[in-house]
C-alpha angles and dihedrals in degrees: 000000000000090000088053092050092050092047089055090053091051091046094052089051092047090052089056091045090052092054088075097038118030116338092184094060115116107235111239117233109284113227123196117197135186110263111262089226132026091231089064094056134256105295137017136202127202102189093116092064091052091048093049092074093049097047093031087229134133106275089219091059092047091050092049091052093050091048091049091054090048092050093049091056100030118105093196091257090119111024135043089184141004120194137173120223126189134299088022114298117150105213118200129201115191119237124243090242092054093048092046093051094049095045087052088054091052090050092049096051132053087197102048113195093352116166090023099144113108099216111034116200137193100250130183119204116198116191144155094016092170122178112258089236102100146347121311110263127213090268091059086048090059092052089047094051095045096040095048094047092046089053089051091051093048090049093047094056090050113271123136100242130191119189118211141185116201109213111209091205096152136066139035097332091059090048089053091047092053092046090050092050092048092051091051091050090052093043093237127129115289111242113265093243091046133093115283107182123121087249089073090066090048093051092045088063094055130085118241142048109319096224090050092049092052093044091053090051090052093050093049092050092047090051089052087049089059090249114133127186130207094204144011108208116204123219090200091056091051089053093046092054095051089250092149094051092049093049093050091048090055092049086049091053088057091051098250100116127078136165124239131160090002092300135105119242134195114218096233090152086075086068097045101275115146092236139000118269131232117238100173120031127218091261090059096252122127125242125237087250090059090051089051093049089054090048092053091048087060087054091052091047090055090063103248117162095201134024127204120192123187110206136170119262090255088069093069093115090045095064097077092045099055092038088056091053093050091048092056097039093051098038087244091298097114121062125210125208119190123201114199111207123208124217128270122233116202122212139180100212101306095341120096114231113251126234123294118267092213098051101024085226135050121014110263125241089235093057091054094047091049089054104042106011135245097283096053092044094050094045096048093045091052101043098088133049112277089236095060126075115255125218106199119196108203092194093060090047091057095051121111095209141078092280086075108072093202091056090045095055095040089048089059093055091044092049092056089050088052093050091059091045089055089045089058094044092052091047092231121164122252128166107192091191090068113117113257115244118175094189088075093061103022119153131133097271093045090048092050093048094050091049091047090055090053092056092068097092094049092049089052093051090045094055092045092052099048095034093235132128104192094081089061091049090051091047090051090054093047091049092051090048090051090052093049091051091049090050095050093047098046138047100232095191092053120172089235103088095208093051093043091050093053095046089049091051090052089048091052090050090051091049091050094053093041088053091053091048092050090050090051093047092043100237130133125267096227113197095191130040099154090273116187121246118279 
């Protein structure tokens, strides 16, 4: 939001500049970035370098002209200082007035800059979607943490979001599950291509349909993981209602289906695929791809504007195929974004964690949560981009010190709670309705903290635009770090009432934004972590 405001100021100045140069020129996209170093200011703009090639002028001269126009019209409500640095950077330092006004807004709203997206959409996020054939593993946990937090971010900025889990409860894997359970019940060897974890023996002793038992276990664990779903879509139900046949008929009506070798094919090569894909095999059975096409038709029929799918890295070749189907089925009105998640490797220090006893394969999500808790599990699984592998040290996640980033950020929130507890114990005066004025407490740490608070809305919009969560996790850590530095360099409960009041107001603003970040990431707002006295 602040970046957008600053970009509009630069754009207005650039329009005036173009009046004397080339009024017909289409203005390039104006990008505002955080300054690379605090000494250069708070934000920077590189538009002059991009214009230099167009005008064949020195970028430094162009930047100076833009700054001069802004200075002529600026009433100091935005900038304390505007400077040009070679070769043509426009460096911006926010004014005290601008900082004060925005911190006041943070203090007055528990949902700062909520619903800030310009064009809200109806978005469906599909994630986890594990087969109901066994416990959720740590990879599923990563999709759960990222998918849930991404849904929270998208909702926060104003999109209408629906969260869905696609249950692959039909096909060969269910047949293998049933055969495995039957073998365990009869105390005979489980088929080689069956499921061999200890959990098979557990399920075999229960009453009910195996896939339903395992799905219920998955649902319970996801609920414990602070991960709620609006809908669980069943592949079996889609097949029962002739969903696959209907979807293929629609593709055929657009001319993308043909028959060859007694099979039905989808012309995915028309969309850049390396070969066409089979939908109905020679034996008359449908492929998994056909089921997924039918499933995505149900999404389109439900009126979503935008679809987000979280898939494993092994689905890389699958992206183009399903995107092609969505394009045809929706007449190119619905867009699909696929997030490919990489695997998680667990360590204890330098030692890789061995296989799960319960599954005989990958460590389960439940085992990790039991060991380090929900907060640490969610935070660590969300702290890197989904498309990069994640090495996860369980020993660090269990620490109660600053080496553990989860502890570090929660400690900042608890510390603020403790400050106000001490305020009450000491009987000190504090009027939270006092106007915030950073000039009364200004120093480098205070200034950095205030400006870090103001970055929140831009970080939200960034995450929502690139469909990533890790920038929000990184921002939460930076905000906590800024508060810790502010705390160490200032006596918050100062004897001077005016100074104390301003530092407490800034602490409250920090607490508000940290609380929103915690809600988005899905971690607990702890009010007491045995914080030392102030």
